[in-house]
N, C-alpha and C positions, 0 to 999 in steps of 0.2 A: 761113487756112492749112485746115482740116481739111475746108473743102468742095474744096477743090482735090487735097490729098494723102490723104485720108480716114483718115488719121492722124494726129497730133503727140507728139512726146516731147517730156514738159517735164524739162528740168534742175534739179537743187537741189546746189550748191556743184560745178559740172562734172561733174554726173554722173546717168546717166539715174535720174530719179525718177519718173515718172509717164505714162501714155499717154492720150491724148484721143483718142477712136477717134467716128467717124460711126457713129450707132445703127445703122443698115442694114448696114455692115463687120461693128459687134459683130454682129448678130441672126445672119448670115450663120454667123460663126466658130462660134459659139454652136451653131448646129443643127450646123454641120460636126462638133463636139467630140462629141455625142448621136450620131450615123450611126456615129463610131470606135467609141463604146463600142457599139453595137448590133451592130457587126458581129465585134468582139472577146470578146461576148457570142456571139453565134452562130456563132462560129468553137469555143468553150471546150463549146459543147453539141454541135457536131458532130463534137468531137475525142473526147467522153465520154459521147455518147447510150446506151452500153449501159450505163453506170455508174448512169446519172440512171433508165433504163429498169428496171435491177435494183432501184435503191432505192424506184422509185413503186410495186413490189410489195405 
C-alpha cells in the first residue's frame, strides 16, 4: 500500500495511531520543514536587522 499511496495510516482501537511513510516522501517533508524554518529565520532577521546590527557593535 505504501508503494502505491506513499503513506499508510495504522489504526489502533479504531483510531489513527501511526503513519508509515515512503522514505523518499519522508525526506521531501523533512527538507520542506527545514526550508520553512530557514524562511522564518530570514524573515525575523530581515524584520529586525537594525536591532541585530546594533547588538553586533
